N, C-alpha and C positions, 0 to 999 in steps of 0.2 A: 768639407773641410769648415769645421766646426773652430772660431775664434771666439767662442766664449765663454772659454774656460780660463781660469787662471792665467794675469798675463806680466809679464814682470813691471806695468806699469802699477800695477798692487804692489811690489815690492818697492816701487820707485818714494809712493808715497808712505811707505812704514820706514824708509829710509832715512827721511827728512828729520827726524826727530835725533838722529844721530849726526846729521850735519853730512851726511853721504852726498857729496859733487856728483858723481855720475851713477850709473848702475847699465851692468853689460846683458844686454839680450844674446842667448848665444842660440846660434840656426844650423842645426846639423846637414851638410850637403852633401848628396853626391850625385855623380856627372855620369853618363853615360853618353861616349862618343863614337865616330868613324874613325878616327884616329889620334894622334898625338898630340899635335898642336892646332890651337884655334886658328881660325882664317883659310887657311891650305884647305882645312877638315870640320868638319862640325859638330855641336852638340844633337843628339838624338833626342836622349829625354834627359830630364832631372828631375831631385824631389829635394825641398827644403822642409824641416822639420823643426819647430820651435822645440828647444831642448833645454832651457831653462833660466835661470840668472845667479848676477852674482852683484854684491852692492859694496865688496872692498871688505865685507866679515861674513858673511853667511850667503853659502850658495843655496838654491832652491830649484829641487828637479823639479817639472811641469808634473799635476796628478797623471798627466798619460801623456802620450804621443798622437794623441788623435790632433794636432793643431800641423796639418801638411797640407803640402800644394805640389804637385805633379805636374810634368810639364812634358810634351810632345813636340819637337820641333822640325819643321822642315830644312832639310838641307842646305848649305848655302853655297856648296861647291859639288863639281860634279866628281871630287876626290875621296877616295874611303880604302881604308885597310880590311880586306878578308878578315884577318884574324880578330879584330876589334868586333866586328859583326858576329861571329862565331863565341865570343866571350858574352856580350851583352843577349843575342839572343832576339833582337830588334829588328823589324821587316825595314830595310831601309826605302825600298822602292813603296812602298806605302807611304812612310812618312814623308817621299817627295810631292806625292797628292794630298795626304791628309793632315800632314804636318802643322802645326800654327805657326804663324810666320814671326819670324823672333822679334821683328819691332813690338807687338803687340803682347809677346809673352813675358818681354825683359820686363817692359813698363808694367804689365798687372802685377809681376811676382815683386819687381821695388815695392810697389805701392803698398803690397799685401804685407813684406816683411817689416816697414815702415808702421803697419796699422796694427801689428800682431805686439812691435816693441813699444808702442807709445811713446813716452819721454825719456827710455832706458835708449843705449846705444847698440843697433843691431852689429853682432861679432858673429863671422861665419866660420864654421867650426866641421873641420875632415881632418881622416887619416888615411892616408899623409895630408897634408893641405896642401902642400904644390900643384898638383894636379888638378884638385877641385877648382882653387882659387882660381889659379890662371885663366882655365877657361871662362868662368863664372863672372871672373872680372872684366875680361877683353869683351865677353856678350853685352855685359849691364851699359859699358863706356858705347860700344858699340852700337849697341839700338836701342835699350833703353832712353826712353823721353827724359827720363828719373835721373838718368846716370845711377851706378850704382850704390843700393843704401848702403854698404860697409864703408864708403869710403874709397881711399887709396892701399887701407893697410889694418882694420880693423878684423883681426882673422886669430885664431889660435888656432896651432899645431898639434892635435893629439901625440901625436908621434915623439914631440921632443919633450912634453907634459911626463908621457909615461916613461921616457930616458931620463929624467931629471930625476924622479921619485924612485925607481927603481935603482938609480947609481949604475945604467950600463950606460954602452957608447950607444948612439943615433944607429950604428951601424946591426945593433941585436934586440932593435928594437920593432921588428915589425908586428903585424898585428898576429899571426901563426904562434907569435910565441908571447904573446900575454898572459899573463897568470891567470889558469882558472877562476880566480874569482873575481877578478875584472871583468873576464868576457861579458856578452850580451846573449840573453835569450832565446831573441830574437833570430830567427834565420837571414842568412846572408846568402842572397837568390841572385844577384847581380840585376833586379828589379830597383831602379832607384826609391824607392819608397820604402821596400823591406831593409834595405841597406843602409840609408839614412838614419831609421830608427834603430838599428842596429849600432849602427854609429855612435848613435845620440844615447844610447845605455851605457858603452863603452867611453863615453865621454864624461859621464857624470861618476860613474865608478871610479875612474882615474881622477876627477878633480875633488871628489873626497876622502879620497885613499891619504893616509899618511903617510905612506911612504916607506920605503928600508928603514932611513933615516928619522924618522919623524915627521911630523909635520911640517910641508913645506909653503904652503900658503898662510 
């Protein structure tokens, strides 16, 4: 996990001469679970990928998507849905024995996010946001000694951004209908790291896209 690459704190320093008060540091998230909601069901694995910075005027893609963190967690209940396991391909029985305790994992992840962000404000990115945010926020609040590095609302929904820029309803902004020019070249495998990287590339493409009506940022 390389954290020595160009960081959002660099952008923070460059923005001081423009009197920018805050800089966003984006983290693309992908969560694999054994059911639909946290509490009764469990996160089995997740990944975060540093996905860029924005100072209010300029968006900066990372030089690469090498700043990643991946976790496999011990389930917190006996409940699971077989259909969910078929999708993510994870061995839940193995994770019951070998998975990392959520308390340790979520505290470590919270500190990693803050370390990568530096003086910037961490923002969670997902497509769609609602699923990954609901799981990660619940787990951070329930298990992390430091709480959520994204506070209670610092999040960015790629699906909404695409709908606005493409001038289409949310119901038509599914990942399968993304313009080929905005898609990622990284494979979507249902492994959390692969999916988080692919999502980070889509995020950057949508963020930089001027949209069908011209620039909207």
